[in-house]
VONU-223253 format. One record per residue (C-alpha): z, y, x; residue in one letter. Coordinates in steps of 0.02 Angstrom, whole numbers, plus 50000, padded with zeros to 5 digits. Example, Ala and Ser with C-alpha at 12.3 -4.5 7.8 and 13.67 -1.06 7.14 Angstrom:
2
503904977550615a503574994750684s
# end
This chain:
107
453264848851496m451674857251557e450054850851480s448634846051595v446854850951556y445604843451677n443754848051680v442274840851774a440694848751843g439234837051867i437654841351962d436424827751912v435034822152028y433754808252005k434804794952092k436524802952106m437694813452001p438894823652109a440534825352015v441924837952045v443514836151943i444644851451935a446454850151885n447794863151881a449334857651975h450724869952010d449564884051950r448294880252086e446614871952056l446384855852151q444674847652165f444184829452181e442384826052233c441444809652203r439664803352205k439014790052088f437384780652066g436364780451908t436474761951865t437414756551710v438864749951814s438984766251914e438984776651755l440384765551688r441354769251847r441084787851814l441734786051635v443254776351699d443644789951828l443534803751697l444684794051582q445954790351720v445934808751769q446144814051585s444574824851589v444354833551421q442744843151459e441254840451572a439854852751610a438264846051687m436674853151754e435024845351799s433314852551836t432454838251745a432844824951615q433994815751737y435524821851639w435104811351485e435814794251541p437384802951608v437594812151442w437394795951344i438684787151454a439964801151434l439664804851250e441234801651149g442374801651302h442494820551327c441744836751264r440054839251350l439114855051398h437364855851468l436944870751579a435144875751608q434664876251790a433544891551768k434944902051693s436234897851826n436014904252001r436524892552139g437804897552271p437174907952416r436814899152578g436464880952602r436604871052441k437754856152440t437984844552292n439854846752278f439854865552307r438634867552164y439624855752051a441174865952094m440264881752039q439854873351873i441714869751848v442204887751887n441084895151752r
# end
């Protein structure tokens, strides 16, 4: 039986984390994209999604302190990584929330 190792990339904004979950299925990465709010109930929905998808690691990035409530909500549910916005270059061209979250996953 092949083990599944799912990871999530989260680009955190003031009122919305953009989440991309990557899972390997048949040796190909498949991505699921979702947006959440920043209320307690929305962050619980995010935790539930990561648990249902068996996400073991999540990497997040934020240009300000907006990552903190997301980190607190996810702490203990998966291994967390915080990327610094200054050290990571965004994708060329027009920035989209999910494209950037996908780039976080691919690092």
